[in-house]
Structure formats: structure tokens, C-alpha cells
C-alpha positions as CSV (number, residue, x, y, z in Angstrom):
1,X,-23.5,-13.2,2.4
2,X,-22.1,-13.2,-1.1
3,X,-19.5,-10.6,-2.0
4,X,-17.7,-9.7,-5.2
5,X,-14.3,-8.1,-4.6
6,X,-12.4,-6.2,-7.3
7,X,-8.8,-5.3,-6.6
8,X,-5.8,-6.4,-8.6
9,X,-3.3,-5.6,-11.2
10,X,-0.8,-4.3,-8.6
11,X,-0.2,-5.0,-4.9
12,X,-1.3,-1.5,-4.0
13,X,-4.9,-2.5,-5.0
14,X,-4.8,-6.2,-4.3
15,X,-3.4,-6.2,-0.8
16,X,-6.2,-4.0,0.7
17,X,-8.7,-6.2,-1.1
18,X,-7.2,-9.3,0.5
19,X,-7.1,-7.8,3.9
20,X,-10.8,-6.8,3.7
21,X,-11.7,-10.3,2.4
22,X,-9.7,-12.1,5.2
23,X,-11.5,-10.0,7.9
24,X,-14.9,-10.7,6.4
25,X,-14.1,-14.4,6.3
26,X,-12.9,-14.3,9.9
27,X,-16.2,-12.7,11.0
28,X,-18.4,-14.8,8.7
29,X,-16.9,-18.3,8.2
30,X,-19.7,-19.3,5.8
31,X,-19.3,-16.2,3.6
32,X,-18.9,-16.6,-0.2
33,X,-16.3,-14.3,-1.7
34,X,-15.4,-14.1,-5.4
35,X,-12.6,-11.9,-6.7
36,X,-12.3,-10.5,-10.2
37,X,-8.9,-9.8,-11.7
38,X,-6.8,-10.2,-14.8
39,X,-4.3,-12.8,-16.0
40,X,-1.6,-10.2,-16.1
41,X,-1.8,-9.2,-12.4
42,X,-0.4,-10.8,-9.2
43,X,-3.9,-11.8,-8.2
44,X,-3.5,-15.0,-10.2
45,X,-1.0,-16.1,-7.6
46,X,-2.1,-14.5,-4.4
47,X,-5.9,-14.9,-4.5
48,X,-6.0,-18.7,-4.9
49,X,-3.2,-19.0,-2.3
50,X,-5.6,-17.3,0.2
51,X,-8.3,-19.7,-0.6
52,X,-10.6,-17.3,-2.6
53,X,-12.1,-17.9,-6.0
54,X,-10.8,-15.8,-8.9
55,X,-12.7,-14.9,-12.1
56,X,-10.6,-13.4,-14.8
57,X,-11.6,-10.4,-16.9
58,X,-10.2,-9.4,-20.3
59,X,-9.9,-5.7,-19.2
60,X,-6.5,-3.9,-19.7
61,X,-5.2,-0.6,-18.4
62,X,-6.0,2.4,-20.6
63,X,-2.8,3.9,-22.0
64,X,-2.3,7.6,-20.9
65,X,-0.9,8.4,-24.3
66,X,-2.6,8.1,-27.7
67,X,-2.2,4.5,-28.8
68,X,-3.8,1.9,-31.1
69,X,-5.1,0.2,-28.0
70,X,-7.6,3.0,-27.6
71,X,-9.6,1.6,-30.5
72,X,-10.0,-1.8,-28.8
73,X,-10.4,-0.5,-25.3
74,X,-14.2,0.3,-25.3
75,X,-15.0,-3.2,-26.7
76,X,-12.8,-4.9,-24.1
77,X,-14.3,-2.8,-21.3
78,X,-17.8,-3.6,-22.4
79,X,-17.0,-7.3,-22.6
80,X,-15.6,-7.2,-19.0
81,X,-18.6,-5.3,-17.7
82,X,-21.0,-7.8,-19.1
83,X,-19.0,-10.7,-17.6
84,X,-19.3,-9.0,-14.2
85,X,-23.1,-8.5,-14.7
86,X,-23.5,-12.2,-15.5
87,X,-21.3,-13.2,-12.5
88,X,-23.3,-11.0,-10.1
89,X,-26.5,-12.7,-11.3
90,X,-25.2,-16.2,-11.4
91,X,-23.6,-16.0,-7.9
92,X,-26.5,-13.9,-6.4
93,X,-24.0,-11.3,-5.2
94,X,-25.2,-9.1,-2.4
95,X,-22.6,-6.3,-2.6
96,X,-19.5,-5.3,-4.6
97,X,-16.3,-4.1,-2.9
98,X,-13.7,-2.4,-5.1
99,X,-10.3,-1.1,-4.2
100,X,-9.5,1.0,-7.3
101,X,-7.2,0.4,-10.3
102,X,-8.3,-0.6,-13.8
103,X,-9.6,-4.0,-12.7
104,X,-12.2,-2.2,-10.5
105,X,-13.7,-0.3,-13.5
106,X,-15.9,-3.2,-14.9
107,X,-16.9,-4.2,-11.4
108,X,-18.0,-0.6,-10.5
109,X,-20.2,-0.3,-13.7
110,X,-21.4,-3.9,-13.4
111,X,-22.6,-3.3,-9.8
112,X,-24.5,-0.2,-11.0
113,X,-26.1,-2.1,-14.0
114,X,-27.1,-4.9,-11.6
115,X,-28.5,-2.7,-8.9
116,X,-26.0,-4.0,-6.3
117,X,-24.5,-1.7,-3.7
118,X,-20.9,-0.7,-4.1
119,X,-18.3,0.1,-1.4
120,X,-15.3,1.8,-3.0
121,X,-12.0,2.0,-1.2
122,X,-9.4,4.6,-2.3
123,X,-5.9,4.3,-0.7
124,X,-4.1,7.5,-1.8
125,X,-4.3,11.2,-1.1
126,X,-4.9,11.7,-4.8
127,X,-7.4,9.2,-6.2
128,X,-6.9,7.4,-9.5
129,X,-9.2,7.9,-12.4
130,X,-11.2,4.7,-11.7
131,X,-12.0,5.9,-8.1
132,X,-12.8,9.4,-9.2
133,X,-15.4,8.2,-11.7
134,X,-16.5,5.3,-9.4
135,X,-17.3,7.6,-6.5
136,X,-20.4,8.7,-8.5
137,X,-21.8,5.1,-8.2
138,X,-20.7,4.1,-4.7
139,X,-22.9,3.9,-1.6
140,X,-19.8,4.7,0.4
141,X,-16.3,5.7,-0.5
142,X,-13.8,4.6,2.2
143,X,-10.7,6.8,2.0
144,X,-7.3,5.8,3.3
145,X,-5.4,9.1,3.5
146,X,-6.6,12.7,4.1
147,X,-7.0,14.8,1.0
148,X,-8.7,12.2,-1.2
149,X,-12.1,13.7,-0.4
150,X,-11.2,16.8,-2.4
151,X,-11.2,14.9,-5.7
152,X,-14.2,12.7,-5.2
153,X,-17.9,13.1,-5.9
154,X,-20.8,12.9,-3.4
155,X,-19.0,14.2,-0.3
156,X,-21.7,13.0,2.0
157,X,-20.9,9.4,1.1
158,X,-17.2,9.7,1.9
159,X,-15.8,8.1,5.1
160,X,-12.2,8.4,6.1
161,X,-11.6,4.9,7.4
162,X,-7.9,4.6,6.9
163,X,-6.3,1.9,4.8
164,X,-6.9,-1.8,5.5
165,X,-3.4,-3.0,6.6
166,X,-2.5,-6.2,8.4
167,X,-0.7,-5.1,11.6
168,X,-0.9,-8.4,13.6
169,X,1.7,-10.5,12.0
170,X,4.2,-11.7,14.6
171,X,4.7,-12.7,18.2
172,X,8.4,-12.0,18.2
173,X,9.8,-9.1,20.3
174,X,11.9,-6.3,18.9
175,X,15.0,-7.9,20.5
176,X,14.3,-11.3,18.8
177,X,13.7,-9.6,15.5
178,X,17.0,-7.7,15.5
179,X,19.0,-10.6,16.7
180,X,17.6,-12.5,13.8
181,X,19.3,-9.9,11.5
182,X,22.5,-10.0,13.7
183,X,21.9,-6.4,14.8
184,X,22.4,-5.0,18.3
185,X,19.0,-4.5,20.1
186,X,20.6,-1.9,22.4
187,X,21.1,0.5,19.4
188,X,18.4,2.3,17.5
189,X,17.6,1.0,14.1
190,X,17.1,2.7,10.7
191,X,15.1,0.7,8.2
192,X,15.9,1.4,4.5
193,X,13.5,0.1,1.9
194,X,12.5,0.8,-1.6
195,X,9.8,-1.8,-1.6
196,X,10.0,-5.5,-2.5
197,X,11.7,-4.7,-5.9
198,X,13.9,-2.1,-4.3
199,X,14.8,1.4,-5.5
200,X,18.0,2.1,-7.4
201,X,18.0,5.7,-6.2
202,X,17.7,4.8,-2.5
203,X,20.3,2.1,-2.9
204,X,22.8,4.4,-4.5
205,X,22.3,7.0,-1.8
206,X,22.9,4.3,0.9
207,X,26.1,3.1,-0.9
208,X,27.4,6.7,-0.8
209,X,26.4,7.0,2.9
210,X,28.4,3.8,3.7
211,X,31.4,4.9,1.6
212,X,31.5,8.1,3.6
213,X,31.2,6.2,6.9
214,X,28.3,8.5,7.7
215,X,26.1,6.0,9.6
216,X,24.6,7.9,12.6
217,X,26.4,7.1,15.9
218,X,24.5,4.7,18.1
219,X,22.4,3.4,15.2
220,X,22.2,0.2,13.2
221,X,20.9,-0.1,9.6
222,X,18.5,-2.7,8.3
223,X,18.5,-2.4,4.6
224,X,16.1,-4.1,2.2
225,X,17.7,-3.8,-1.2
226,X,15.0,-5.5,-3.3
227,X,15.2,-8.9,-4.8
228,X,16.6,-7.9,-8.2
229,X,19.1,-5.4,-6.9
230,X,20.7,-7.2,-4.0
231,X,23.8,-8.7,-5.6
232,X,24.4,-5.4,-7.4
233,X,24.5,-3.6,-4.1
234,X,26.8,-6.2,-2.5
235,X,29.2,-6.0,-5.4
236,X,29.7,-2.3,-4.5
237,X,30.7,-2.9,-0.9
238,X,34.1,-4.2,0.2
239,X,32.9,-5.3,3.6
240,X,29.6,-4.8,5.4
241,X,29.9,-3.0,8.7
242,X,28.9,-5.0,11.7
243,X,26.0,-2.6,12.5
244,X,24.5,-3.0,9.0
245,X,22.3,-5.8,7.8
246,X,21.7,-6.0,4.1
247,X,19.0,-8.3,2.9
248,X,17.1,-8.7,-0.5
249,X,13.6,-9.0,1.1
250,X,11.9,-8.9,4.5
251,X,8.8,-10.9,5.3
252,X,6.7,-10.2,7.2
253,X,7.4,-6.5,6.8
254,X,5.7,-5.6,10.0
255,X,8.6,-7.2,11.9
256,X,10.9,-4.6,10.3
257,X,8.6,-1.8,11.4
258,X,8.4,-3.1,15.0
259,X,12.2,-3.2,15.2
260,X,12.8,0.3,13.6
261,X,13.1,3.8,15.1
262,X,13.1,5.5,11.7
263,X,12.7,4.6,8.1
264,X,13.8,5.7,4.6
265,X,11.1,4.6,2.1
266,X,8.9,5.2,-0.9
267,X,5.5,6.7,-0.4
268,X,2.9,4.2,-1.5
269,X,-0.4,4.5,0.5
270,X,0.0,1.1,2.2
271,X,3.6,1.6,3.2
272,X,2.7,5.0,4.8
273,X,-0.4,3.5,6.5
274,X,1.7,0.7,7.9
275,X,4.5,2.9,9.3
276,X,1.8,5.2,10.8
277,X,0.3,2.3,12.7
278,X,3.8,1.5,14.2
279,X,4.7,5.2,14.7
280,X,8.0,5.0,12.7
281,X,9.2,8.5,11.6
282,X,10.3,8.7,8.0
283,X,12.5,10.2,5.4
284,X,10.1,10.0,2.4
285,X,11.3,9.6,-1.2
286,X,8.3,9.6,-3.5
287,X,8.5,7.6,-6.7
288,X,8.4,10.3,-9.4
289,X,6.6,8.2,-12.0
290,X,3.6,7.1,-10.0
291,X,0.3,7.7,-11.7
292,X,-0.9,11.2,-11.1
293,X,2.2,11.8,-9.0
294,X,0.2,10.4,-6.1
295,X,3.2,9.3,-4.1
296,X,4.4,12.9,-3.8
297,X,0.9,14.0,-2.6
298,X,0.9,11.1,-0.1
299,X,4.3,12.2,1.3
300,X,3.3,15.8,1.6
301,X,0.3,15.0,3.7
302,X,2.6,13.1,6.2
303,X,5.3,15.8,6.1
304,X,2.6,18.5,6.9
305,X,1.6,16.4,9.9
306,X,5.2,16.5,11.2
307,X,5.7,12.8,10.7
308,X,8.5,12.9,8.2
309,X,10.7,14.8,5.8
310,X,10.4,14.6,2.0
311,X,13.3,14.3,-0.4
312,X,12.6,14.5,-4.2
313,X,13.9,11.5,-6.0
314,X,16.1,13.5,-8.3
315,X,17.8,15.3,-5.4
316,X,18.5,12.2,-3.3
317,X,22.2,11.3,-2.7
318,X,24.3,10.3,0.2
319,X,24.9,13.9,1.4
320,X,21.3,14.9,1.3
321,X,20.2,11.7,3.0
322,X,22.7,12.3,5.8
323,X,21.4,15.8,6.2
324,X,17.8,14.6,6.5
325,X,18.7,11.7,8.8
326,X,20.4,14.2,11.2
327,X,16.9,15.8,11.7
328,X,15.2,12.5,12.5
329,X,17.7,10.8,14.8
330,X,17.8,13.4,17.6
331,X,16.0,11.6,20.5
332,X,13.6,14.5,21.3
333,X,12.7,15.1,17.6
334,X,12.4,11.4,17.0
335,X,10.0,10.9,19.8
336,X,7.8,13.8,18.7
337,X,7.8,12.6,15.1
338,X,7.0,9.1,16.2
339,X,4.0,10.5,18.1
340,X,2.9,12.5,15.1
341,X,3.3,9.5,12.8
342,X,1.3,7.3,15.2
343,X,-1.5,9.8,15.3
344,X,-2.0,9.2,11.5
345,X,-2.3,5.4,12.0
346,X,-5.7,3.7,11.7
347,X,-5.2,0.2,13.0
348,X,-9.0,-0.2,13.1
349,X,-9.4,0.5,9.4
350,X,-10.1,-3.0,8.2
351,X,-12.7,-3.5,10.9
352,X,-14.3,-0.2,10.0
353,X,-14.6,-1.1,6.3
354,X,-16.0,-4.5,7.1
355,X,-18.7,-2.9,9.3
356,X,-19.7,-0.7,6.3
357,X,-19.8,-3.7,4.0
358,X,-21.9,-5.7,6.4
359,X,-24.4,-2.8,6.7
360,X,-24.9,-2.4,3.0
361,X,-24.9,-6.1,2.2
362,X,-27.7,-6.5,4.8
363,X,-29.6,-3.6,3.2
364,X,-29.7,-5.5,-0.1
365,X,-31.5,-8.5,1.4
């Protein structure tokens, strides 16, 4: 089986692609998988590290505002599409798997021109432009969150598989994980994270919460500040309370989810899919500048399911955060929200997508 995978530019598109590729390789050790990406994305580091081949395309994101780059864009896109077509023919590709984003565009059109089946994966409740257009050409569109189907073509080809997340990442127990952060396992744990780079807004609200000594009684806090914001946060704190662990970055992140009873986080599709698999109730703070405001739409779908509460980024401060936390830390409410959150989880998503890829790769023989 020979597969072309298009997913890159950002982690939100690349990580699902890597999870699918790893599962395919585990099921088919002799499989040949080729990624396409760009030199400006994180795929240049992560794809080779995982042992997959990477072919670079000249494609660039299309500016949302009028720009001189619009003049060159059609020519760069055409060049990228033709490179994909040549790659498909040279490598005798059986099927193309795309996970959205601007890198996926040339692969989607290249698969159509080459007569190869396309499996398209869309992570968010509100699909990006590439996925909305690409759904016209796909044999199957695998959606990660409910609501995406409302914006895609060919409804009969849409399957809600869930997002491909890696949920088996540690053998350590909750107690061992918390002890590693010097936190008391007998207390409940609130995870605070703005992602690997951190969120200035979330960090500022947490600093206000600590200054007011408003940490919920009986709770510890595990706070990932983000690599570039860590020392700035520490500079604002005279002394770190003993029930608070402040770290720049957590890896593997699944350990933090295993150890946590609630989370304050941004609302990327993969983050929400991961906390759903672990059943962690959430205070959701959508990033306001996400394309198409998709983080807000993601968050709203989880709030409507009773799995979390939403705070607009502009309205987040220590006082508002404390108010929302009071709703989530009550034992009875926490248990019910955890149940609701877990009901949204799709731990079998990666396997489901791989089954679909195998089916259509076989049909091309």
C-alpha cells in the first residue's frame, strides 16, 4: 500500500496526519507513506523524526486581505499541484489522505487530476476553506467534531469518526504523575494551559487568581505557562504556593489530562478531542483570532453538551475565572460534567479513519 499524506503548516493539521500515519504503519509494517508539506511548517522537523519521507511544496497560505501575493498565488498553487501529480505517478500512490490547511489544497486537486481516491479529515466544528472546497472531491470526509457536516458538500460521504488523537502515551499512574510535579495526589487537580506557546490572557487571569488567594479549597493547580512566557509569569509571583506547580511545558500532555479533574484551556479541535477522551470538564477560552472563529464554534458545541463553560477571551480575568471555576469544582457537578465530556470522546477515531483508508486504498487496486 502506497499512501500520500498532506497535513502540515501547523500542529493542528500535522498531528492528526502523523497519528493516522503511525496507526497505518503499525497495521502494515511494509507500507510506503510519503508526506507533502512546506519548508515553513513544523513538518520539516516532526515528519523525518517519525521516520516518514517528506516532499516539499512551494505553496503558501492565501492572504485573507487583498495583497500583492494574490498575483503570484495561482502560479504557485499550479506548480504545487503539478508536483503532487508527478509524485503520485512516480510513487504509484494508491490513495491520498489530507487533514486540511493550505498544504492540503494541492494534494486534494492533485488526487482528483490523477484519479486517486481522497480521504479528507476535518478537525473543527467549522471547516476551513480548504476542507469546504475539498469535500467536493473526497470519497469520504471524516469529521472530528459535530457541526462540521453543516458546511460540507456531499452529505452522504461524511462520516463523524472523531479526531485522531494519541491517547496511549504513559504507564504512570495519576499518583506518580502528580508526585512528579510535587503536587498532593489526595487533592483534586486543576490543569491550566494555553497550549505549548501559552496564552497571555489565561496567564494574566491566573496571576490575578493567585494574588487574590482564590485557589479553590482542596485543589491543586498544574499550570503550563508556555515556553516563551514562563519567566515572565514567575517574575510576577513572590512565592509559589505549595499546592501550585508552574511549568513551561508538559510532555506528554496526556499525563496532565490523566492527573486532572478540571482544565482551563484554549479550544483547538485536538485539545478538545483529547480532554473528551479523558473526561476532563473544562473552562473554555476560545482564541479570538482563529481562522473563521472556529475555536468559539468548537467551544460552543462542548458547552451545549454540558461538558464545560465558555468565557470570551476579552472578558477573562481573575474574578470571572474564579466564578466559572466555582461551577465546575462542586463534586456532583464535576462528576456530571466529566460524564458529559467523556461521552464526546472518540478514542477509536484513529482506527476508524484507518479502516476507511484501507477500504478505499484497496478499491484502487
